[in-house]
C-alpha positions as CSV (number, residue, x, y, z in Angstrom):
1,X,23.6,141.6,28.8
2,X,27.2,141.0,27.7
3,X,28.9,143.6,25.5
4,X,25.5,145.0,24.4
5,X,24.0,141.5,23.6
6,X,21.6,139.4,25.5
7,X,22.8,135.9,26.5
8,X,20.6,133.0,27.6
9,X,22.2,130.8,30.2
10,X,21.0,127.2,30.3
11,X,21.5,125.4,33.7
12,X,20.4,121.9,32.6
13,X,17.8,119.5,34.0
14,X,16.7,119.7,37.7
15,X,17.0,115.9,37.9
16,X,20.7,116.0,37.0
17,X,21.3,118.7,39.6
18,X,19.5,116.6,42.2
19,X,21.6,113.5,41.4
20,X,24.8,115.6,41.7
21,X,23.6,117.0,45.1
22,X,23.0,113.4,46.3
23,X,26.5,112.4,45.3
24,X,27.9,115.5,47.0
25,X,26.0,114.8,50.2
26,X,27.3,111.2,50.3
27,X,30.8,112.4,49.8
28,X,30.7,115.2,52.4
29,X,28.5,113.2,54.8
30,X,25.8,115.9,55.0
31,X,22.1,115.1,55.5
32,X,20.2,117.6,53.3
33,X,20.5,119.9,50.3
34,X,22.0,123.3,50.8
35,X,19.4,124.9,48.5
36,X,16.8,124.1,45.9
37,X,17.6,123.9,42.2
38,X,15.9,127.3,41.6
39,X,18.0,128.9,44.3
40,X,21.1,127.4,42.8
41,X,20.3,128.8,39.3
42,X,19.4,132.3,40.8
43,X,22.8,132.5,42.7
44,X,24.7,131.3,39.6
45,X,22.9,133.8,37.3
46,X,23.7,136.6,39.7
47,X,27.4,135.7,39.7
48,X,27.5,135.6,35.9
49,X,25.8,139.0,35.7
50,X,28.3,140.4,38.1
51,X,31.1,139.1,36.0
52,X,29.6,140.7,32.9
53,X,29.2,144.0,34.6
54,X,32.7,144.0,36.0
55,X,34.3,142.7,32.8
56,X,36.1,139.8,34.5
57,X,35.4,136.2,34.8
58,X,33.0,133.8,32.9
59,X,29.7,135.1,31.7
60,X,28.2,131.7,30.7
61,X,28.2,128.2,32.1
62,X,30.2,127.1,29.0
63,X,33.0,129.6,29.8
64,X,32.9,128.7,33.4
65,X,33.3,125.0,32.6
66,X,36.2,125.7,30.2
67,X,38.0,127.8,32.9
68,X,37.5,125.1,35.5
69,X,38.8,122.4,33.2
70,X,41.9,124.5,32.3
71,X,42.5,125.1,36.0
72,X,42.1,121.4,36.8
73,X,44.5,120.6,33.9
74,X,47.1,122.9,35.4
75,X,46.7,121.4,38.8
76,X,47.0,117.9,37.4
77,X,50.2,118.8,35.6
78,X,51.6,120.3,38.8
79,X,50.6,117.1,40.7
80,X,52.4,114.9,38.1
81,X,55.4,117.1,38.2
82,X,55.5,116.9,42.0
83,X,55.2,113.1,41.7
84,X,58.2,113.0,39.3
85,X,60.1,115.3,41.7
86,X,59.4,113.2,44.8
87,X,59.3,109.6,43.5
88,X,61.9,107.4,45.3
89,X,64.0,104.8,43.8
90,X,62.2,102.1,45.8
91,X,58.8,103.2,44.6
92,X,60.1,103.3,41.0
93,X,61.6,99.8,41.3
94,X,58.8,98.0,43.2
95,X,55.7,99.8,42.0
96,X,56.6,100.4,38.4
97,X,59.7,98.5,37.1
98,X,59.2,95.1,38.6
99,X,55.5,94.8,37.8
100,X,56.3,95.7,34.2
101,X,59.1,93.1,34.0
102,X,56.9,90.5,35.6
103,X,54.1,91.2,33.1
104,X,56.6,90.9,30.3
105,X,57.6,87.4,31.6
106,X,61.2,88.4,32.1
107,X,63.2,85.6,33.7
108,X,65.6,88.0,35.4
109,X,63.1,89.3,37.9
110,X,64.1,87.1,40.9
111,X,67.8,87.8,40.3
112,X,67.2,91.6,40.0
113,X,65.1,91.6,43.1
114,X,67.9,89.8,45.0
115,X,70.5,92.3,43.8
116,X,68.3,95.2,44.7
117,X,67.7,93.9,48.2
118,X,71.4,93.1,48.9
119,X,73.2,96.0,47.3
120,X,71.0,98.7,45.9
121,X,68.2,99.3,48.5
122,X,70.4,100.5,51.4
123,X,72.1,103.2,49.2
124,X,69.3,104.3,46.8
125,X,66.0,102.9,48.2
126,X,64.8,106.0,50.1
127,X,66.5,108.6,47.9
128,X,64.5,110.7,45.5
129,X,65.3,109.5,42.0
130,X,66.1,113.1,40.8
131,X,68.7,113.5,43.6
132,X,70.7,110.3,42.6
133,X,74.1,111.2,41.1
134,X,76.8,109.2,39.4
135,X,78.8,109.4,42.6
136,X,76.0,107.5,44.5
137,X,76.3,104.7,41.9
138,X,80.1,104.7,42.1
139,X,79.7,104.0,45.8
140,X,77.6,101.0,45.1
141,X,80.1,99.8,42.5
142,X,82.9,100.1,45.0
143,X,81.0,98.3,47.8
144,X,79.9,95.4,45.5
145,X,83.4,95.0,43.9
146,X,85.0,94.6,47.3
147,X,82.9,91.5,48.2
148,X,81.8,90.1,44.8
149,X,83.1,89.3,41.4
150,X,83.3,91.8,38.5
151,X,80.4,90.0,36.8
152,X,78.2,90.6,39.9
153,X,79.2,94.3,40.0
154,X,78.5,94.7,36.3
155,X,75.1,93.0,36.7
156,X,74.2,95.2,39.7
157,X,75.0,98.4,37.8
158,X,73.1,97.1,34.8
159,X,69.9,96.7,37.0
160,X,70.2,100.4,38.1
161,X,70.7,101.5,34.5
162,X,67.7,99.5,33.3
163,X,65.5,101.0,36.0
164,X,66.5,104.6,35.0
165,X,66.0,103.9,31.3
166,X,62.6,102.4,32.1
167,X,61.6,105.6,34.0
168,X,63.0,108.0,31.5
169,X,61.3,106.3,28.5
170,X,57.9,106.3,30.2
171,X,58.2,109.9,31.4
172,X,58.2,109.0,35.0
173,X,61.2,111.2,35.7
174,X,62.8,114.2,33.9
175,X,66.6,113.6,34.0
176,X,69.6,112.1,32.4
177,X,70.5,108.6,33.3
178,X,73.3,108.9,35.9
179,X,74.8,105.5,35.0
180,X,76.0,107.0,31.7
181,X,78.8,108.7,33.6
182,X,79.8,105.5,35.5
183,X,82.4,103.1,33.9
184,X,81.1,99.5,34.1
185,X,83.6,96.7,34.7
186,X,84.3,94.4,31.7
187,X,84.9,91.0,33.3
188,X,86.4,88.1,31.3
189,X,84.1,85.2,32.3
190,X,85.1,82.9,29.4
191,X,85.5,79.4,30.7
192,X,88.5,77.6,29.6
193,X,88.1,74.1,31.1
194,X,85.6,71.6,29.9
195,X,84.6,68.0,30.8
196,X,86.4,65.1,29.2
197,X,83.9,62.5,28.0
198,X,84.8,60.3,30.9
199,X,84.2,63.0,33.4
200,X,80.9,63.9,31.7
201,X,79.7,60.3,32.0
202,X,80.9,60.0,35.6
203,X,78.9,63.2,36.5
204,X,75.7,61.7,34.9
205,X,76.2,58.4,36.7
206,X,76.8,60.1,40.1
207,X,73.7,62.3,39.7
208,X,71.3,59.6,38.7
209,X,70.9,58.0,42.2
210,X,70.3,61.5,43.6
211,X,67.9,62.8,40.9
212,X,67.1,61.0,37.7
213,X,65.7,64.3,36.3
214,X,68.9,66.2,37.1
215,X,71.0,63.6,35.5
216,X,68.8,63.7,32.4
217,X,69.0,67.5,32.3
218,X,72.8,67.4,32.5
219,X,73.0,64.8,29.7
220,X,70.8,67.0,27.5
221,X,73.0,70.0,28.1
222,X,76.2,68.0,27.4
223,X,75.0,66.6,24.1
224,X,72.9,69.5,22.7
225,X,74.7,72.6,24.1
226,X,71.6,74.0,25.8
227,X,71.9,76.3,28.7
228,X,70.2,75.4,32.0
229,X,67.3,77.7,31.4
230,X,66.8,76.3,27.9
231,X,66.8,72.7,29.2
232,X,64.4,73.7,32.1
233,X,62.1,75.5,29.7
234,X,61.6,72.6,27.2
235,X,58.0,71.7,26.5
236,X,57.0,68.4,25.0
237,X,55.9,70.3,21.9
238,X,59.6,71.3,21.5
239,X,60.8,67.7,21.4
240,X,60.7,66.0,18.0
241,X,62.0,62.4,18.3
242,X,61.1,61.6,14.7
243,X,63.3,64.4,13.3
244,X,65.8,64.2,16.2
245,X,65.5,67.9,17.1
246,X,64.8,70.3,20.0
247,X,63.2,73.6,19.5
248,X,64.7,76.2,21.9
249,X,62.1,79.0,22.4
250,X,62.8,82.4,23.9
251,X,66.4,81.8,24.8
252,X,68.8,84.3,26.4
253,X,69.6,86.1,23.2
254,X,65.9,86.2,22.1
255,X,66.5,84.2,18.9
256,X,64.7,80.9,19.0
257,X,66.5,78.0,17.2
258,X,66.1,74.3,16.2
259,X,68.9,72.1,17.4
260,X,69.6,68.6,16.1
261,X,70.4,66.0,18.8
262,X,72.3,62.7,18.7
263,X,70.8,59.3,19.0
264,X,71.5,59.0,22.7
265,X,69.3,62.0,23.5
266,X,66.5,60.7,21.1
267,X,66.5,57.5,23.1
268,X,66.5,59.5,26.4
269,X,63.3,61.4,25.4
270,X,61.7,58.2,24.1
271,X,62.3,56.5,27.4
272,X,60.4,59.2,29.3
273,X,56.6,59.2,29.5
274,X,55.5,61.9,27.1
275,X,53.2,64.6,28.5
276,X,50.9,67.1,26.8
277,X,52.3,69.5,24.2
278,X,52.2,72.4,26.7
279,X,53.6,70.4,29.6
280,X,57.3,70.8,30.7
281,X,59.7,68.0,30.0
282,X,61.6,68.7,33.2
283,X,59.2,70.4,35.6
284,X,60.2,71.8,39.0
285,X,58.7,70.4,42.2
286,X,56.1,73.1,42.0
287,X,55.3,72.0,38.4
288,X,56.8,75.2,37.0
289,X,60.1,76.0,35.3
290,X,63.3,75.6,37.4
291,X,65.0,79.0,37.6
292,X,68.2,78.0,39.4
293,X,70.8,75.3,38.8
294,X,70.4,72.7,41.5
295,X,73.1,72.8,44.2
296,X,73.3,69.0,43.9
297,X,75.4,69.5,40.7
298,X,78.1,71.5,42.6
299,X,78.1,69.0,45.5
300,X,78.5,66.1,43.1
301,X,81.4,67.9,41.3
302,X,83.0,68.5,44.7
303,X,82.7,64.8,45.4
304,X,84.4,64.0,42.1
305,X,87.3,66.3,43.0
306,X,87.5,68.0,39.6
307,X,87.7,71.5,41.1
308,X,90.1,70.6,44.0
309,X,92.7,73.4,44.5
310,X,91.3,75.6,41.8
311,X,90.5,79.2,42.9
312,X,89.8,80.9,39.6
313,X,86.0,80.7,39.0
314,X,86.6,80.5,35.2
315,X,88.7,77.4,35.7
316,X,86.1,75.6,37.8
317,X,83.8,73.0,36.2
318,X,80.0,73.7,36.7
319,X,76.8,72.9,35.0
320,X,77.5,75.6,32.5
321,X,80.6,73.7,31.6
322,X,78.3,71.1,30.0
323,X,77.5,73.6,27.2
324,X,81.1,74.6,27.0
325,X,82.1,71.0,26.7
326,X,79.6,70.4,23.9
327,X,81.2,73.2,21.8
328,X,84.7,72.1,22.7
329,X,84.1,68.5,21.7
330,X,82.8,69.7,18.3
331,X,85.7,72.0,17.7
332,X,88.1,69.1,18.5
333,X,86.3,67.0,15.8
334,X,87.0,69.7,13.3
335,X,83.5,71.2,13.1
336,X,83.7,74.7,11.6
337,X,83.3,77.5,14.2
338,X,80.3,79.1,12.5
339,X,78.4,75.8,12.7
340,X,79.3,75.5,16.4
341,X,77.9,79.0,16.8
342,X,74.7,78.1,15.1
343,X,74.2,75.0,17.2
344,X,74.9,76.8,20.5
345,X,72.9,79.9,19.6
346,X,75.8,82.3,19.7
347,X,74.9,85.6,17.9
348,X,78.5,86.7,17.3
349,X,81.7,85.0,16.0
350,X,83.5,86.4,19.1
351,X,81.6,84.0,21.3
352,X,82.9,80.9,19.4
353,X,86.5,82.1,18.7
354,X,87.4,80.8,22.1
355,X,87.2,77.3,20.7
356,X,89.5,78.0,17.7
357,X,92.6,76.7,19.6
358,X,90.9,73.3,19.9
359,X,90.8,72.7,16.2
360,X,94.5,72.9,15.2
361,X,94.0,70.4,12.3
362,X,91.5,72.8,10.7
363,X,93.9,75.7,10.9
364,X,96.8,73.6,9.6
365,X,94.7,72.5,6.7
366,X,94.0,76.1,5.9
367,X,97.7,77.1,6.0
368,X,98.6,74.0,3.9
369,X,96.7,75.6,1.0
370,X,99.5,78.2,0.8
371,X,102.0,75.4,0.3
372,X,100.2,74.0,-2.7
373,X,99.7,77.4,-4.4
374,X,103.4,78.0,-5.5
375,X,103.7,74.5,-6.7
376,X,100.5,74.8,-8.8
377,X,101.9,78.1,-10.3
378,X,105.2,76.5,-11.2
379,X,103.5,73.6,-13.0
380,X,101.3,76.0,-14.8
381,X,104.3,78.1,-15.9
382,X,106.1,75.0,-17.1
383,X,103.3,74.0,-19.3
384,X,103.2,77.5,-20.9
385,X,106.9,77.4,-21.5
386,X,106.7,74.0,-23.3
387,X,103.9,75.3,-25.5
388,X,105.8,78.5,-26.4
389,X,108.9,76.5,-27.2
């Protein structure tokens, strides 16, 4: 009787209760049931009657289940909150961030793992994420900048920022990203030097005896402007020797593009044994994609002596100088900057403005238009005067 009304309490099927008891016994390691189904129902009914008489607690199984679920929900929320409060940066990085980045196929995973191991782990690894402050990140910034370049420092801080953004967006932590209060370095990494055509050919010739594939990859970069990763990622499906083009898929800036190539590269690809559409043109030794530029390139450049006595990294020639040389050669031939940007896959004019000084004839031609303008106006005025006269 509840509030003057009779209530019938269903307890379900005995078979379901027996199955639940078996599961309980296996979990607890007991050997026999504590009571029969009838005894269970009798005890539960007595508890519900007592609740009804006292005016507190559930009076039906349905109410009891709802209360248990609400309690379990509160406990689960408390557990999740505790997880957020206690999660360490290392757990966040290794168990959440890196698996996600790997599943997304991000090429930066090895480099980010290296930066974490070398510079971030010792300072933040065991710290609770919620306890990390901008000052902690400033300490990392200071330590890295003392031994590495501004670019490495910037990249290291960017990794920390991405990890925090990842956690905040997925509600793994409740906090503001501490990197927002840290000033990132803004390095000027623009390379100034580029290969002469003679140096480029010498590099290819010296690489060929050491590695034919490396020499070919260098030649492709020199005469198409592709980055190392773009050359290494080429599939045979991307090479169209009939049209004389390369399709660059999933590049650094996320915008795929089609690049026309000169006859010498068409002949290079025709000379190679063509594989299946999904096979790599320049596979690594493990048949996958090469991630790092081979050290053989640096050793060969050292042998050539092109970097002797140069200490500024921006002035040193490297594999990336192949791409820079491609753009520089085009600029010297008077190719418009926006065309160079399209070929190289630059997404902003700022990236190609560095080549403007190599095309003085183009700028002179533009200024020369101003010399012709007054003369044209004088001639036009003279004709009007003669007509009026």
